[in-house]
KOLTIDO-437358 format. One line per field, with one value per residue (C-alpha): residue number from 1; x, z, y. Coordinates in steps of 0.5 Angstrom, whole numbers, plus 500, padded with zeros to 3 digits. Layout:
<sites>
k = NUM,...
x = X,...
z = Z,...
y = Y,...
</sites>
This chain:
<sites>
k = 1,2,3,4,5,6,7,8,9,10,11,12,13,14,15,16,17,18,19,20,21,22,23,24,25,26,27,28,29,30,31,32,33,34,35,36,37,38,39,40,41,42,43,44,45,46,47,48,49,50,51,52,53,54,55,56,57,58,59,60,61,62,63,64,65,66,67,68,69,70,71,72,73,74,75,76,77,78,79,80,81,82,83,84,85,86,87,88,89,90,91,92,93,94,95,96,97,98,99,100,101,102,103,104,105,106,107,108,109,110,111,112,113,114,115,116,117,118,119,120,121,122,123,124,125,126,127,128,129,130,131,132,133,134,135,136,137,138,139,140,141,142,143,144,145,146,147,148,149,150,151,152,153,154,155,156,157,158,159,160,161,162,163,164,165,166,167,168,169,170,171,172,173,174,175,176,177,178,179,180,181,182,183,184,185,186,187,188,189,190,191,192,193,194,195,196,197,198,199,200,201,202,203,204,205,206,207,208,209,210,211,212,213,214,215,216,217,218,219,220,221,222,223,224,225,226,227,228,229,230,231,232,233,234,235,236,237,238,239,240,241,242,243,244,245,246,247,248,249,250,251,252,253,254,255,256,257,258,259,260,261,262,263,264,265,266,267,268,269,270,271,272,273,274,275,276,277,278,279,280,281,282,283,284,285,286,287,288,289,290,291,292,293,294,295,296,297,298,299,300,301
x = 521,515,510,505,497,495,498,497,494,489,488,485,491,494,501,505,512,519,518,511,513,519,514,509,514,516,509,507,502,506,503,504,510,511,517,514,521,521,524,522,526,529,528,523,528,531,526,528,535,535,530,535,541,537,530,526,526,521,518,516,518,512,513,510,510,508,503,500,499,496,501,499,499,505,505,502,494,488,489,496,503,500,493,490,491,486,483,484,491,492,489,493,500,498,496,503,506,502,497,491,484,485,492,494,499,504,507,514,518,525,522,517,511,509,510,507,501,499,499,495,490,489,489,484,480,479,477,483,481,487,493,498,504,511,512,519,520,526,530,527,528,536,536,534,539,534,536,536,536,539,537,530,527,529,522,518,511,505,500,495,488,486,480,478,472,466,465,470,471,474,471,475,474,476,477,470,469,476,474,467,470,475,469,464,468,476,481,488,494,499,505,511,508,513,510,503,504,507,514,517,515,520,515,509,508,504,506,501,495,487,483,480,485,488,496,497,504,505,512,508,505,512,516,523,525,521,516,508,506,502,494,493,498,495,488,490,493,487,483,487,486,478,478,476,473,466,467,460,463,466,474,479,486,491,498,503,501,496,501,503,496,494,500,495,489,493,495,488,486,492,488,482,479,475,478,472,470,476,476,482,483,486,489,492,496,499,492,490,496,496,490,492,485,484,485,491,492,498,500,498,491
z = 470,470,475,478,476,480,485,492,497,492,487,487,486,491,490,491,488,491,489,491,498,499,498,502,508,507,509,515,515,513,512,517,514,516,514,512,510,511,507,506,509,514,521,524,526,519,518,524,523,516,519,524,519,514,513,510,516,520,518,524,523,523,523,518,523,529,527,520,521,527,530,526,530,529,524,519,519,515,516,513,514,515,518,518,525,530,529,536,536,529,531,537,533,528,534,537,530,530,525,526,522,520,517,511,511,506,507,504,503,500,493,490,494,496,504,504,500,506,510,505,505,512,514,508,510,517,515,514,508,505,505,499,497,496,488,488,496,500,494,489,495,496,488,488,493,498,506,510,517,522,528,532,529,532,535,537,534,538,540,534,535,529,531,527,523,525,518,514,507,503,503,506,503,507,503,501,498,494,491,489,486,482,480,477,478,477,482,481,483,485,486,481,475,476,483,480,475,480,478,484,491,496,502,502,503,496,489,484,485,487,481,476,479,474,474,475,478,482,478,472,476,475,470,469,474,479,480,478,471,468,470,462,462,468,466,460,464,468,462,459,466,465,470,468,472,473,473,474,476,483,483,489,489,493,494,498,505,503,503,496,494,497,492,486,489,490,482,480,484,480,474,476,479,485,490,494,489,490,495,499,500,507,508,501,498,505,508,502,502,509,508,504,502,498,490,487,480,476,469,466,467
y = 531,528,530,525,526,533,537,533,537,541,536,529,525,520,522,528,529,531,538,539,536,540,546,544,543,550,552,554,548,543,536,530,526,518,514,507,503,496,490,483,478,483,484,489,493,494,500,504,503,506,511,513,513,518,521,527,532,532,525,520,513,508,500,496,490,493,499,497,490,485,480,473,467,462,459,464,463,464,472,471,474,481,481,488,491,492,499,502,500,503,509,510,509,514,519,517,519,526,524,529,529,536,536,532,526,524,517,514,508,507,508,504,505,498,499,507,504,500,506,510,505,504,511,512,506,509,515,520,525,527,522,522,517,521,518,515,515,517,515,520,525,524,524,531,533,535,535,529,529,523,520,522,529,535,536,530,529,533,528,527,527,522,517,511,512,508,506,502,506,500,493,487,480,473,467,465,472,472,466,469,475,470,466,472,478,480,478,481,478,483,478,477,473,467,466,467,462,457,457,459,461,463,464,461,453,452,455,458,462,463,459,465,470,475,476,484,485,491,492,494,500,503,506,505,511,507,512,511,511,517,516,515,509,506,507,503,498,496,497,491,487,488,494,501,507,506,499,495,488,486,487,485,485,480,479,475,478,484,489,490,489,496,498,496,499,506,505,504,511,514,512,515,508,509,505,505,500,495,490,488,480,481,474,474,468,467,466,462,457,456,451,445,443,450,449,452,454,454,457,463,462
</sites>
């Protein structure tokens, strides 16, 4: 079985494997484990429901809608469907889940890492030094025949001490910033190719992409087994998109609502590209399309 990158708690990879996590959980000082399961089109209660039916032992549930995003105005406004949460509210949610500054954190979702990446990005963004994503998520844990716990954890999380750093680690762009990167840098669109080309749009009011953006679907970060491709394969992929380790130009990523874009940033980190040099366009397509006066491009470019 392919191992992702390097050892999770001793190396620099932002990923960990099922085997490594199982070994870490058996140690005296285990990582804090967060379950971030969520599904587009399902109510917010979906994640808690699947968590209660079965989760990795000791994991604590974190809601993407309630804890990893600020509640947007209705209808969706300029900051998109999943605006970044207020830093203090986010930090409080992490403390409630037991997150400590001196203990590593492992996050997981159903499988592909698209939701877990949001938690990874936010924790890193607000200063936590050691956060990893379980490669293959809960599906990989189950497929390996590992123990699953139902209901609430046998032991409730002790209150953590995580505090959001004063200085944000990653760059965040607004609409004008994203347009500027599209014009003179590399703006990656992490949505499915059909949405980028404007052939379909299941959620937002306009179909297409930010003019000048490059199509880079997150599905291409994964292999056929649903796990991240090797660091070498990902480095080759991003080089083909114009992004390499030590890139000199400006780079940013967006998706539909700013969630799966963090998966693209995570994949770049796996490839050896410094995530601190990659900006997140917060509003993403849902924010861009909320204003009909903004230009929309369709097709391959």
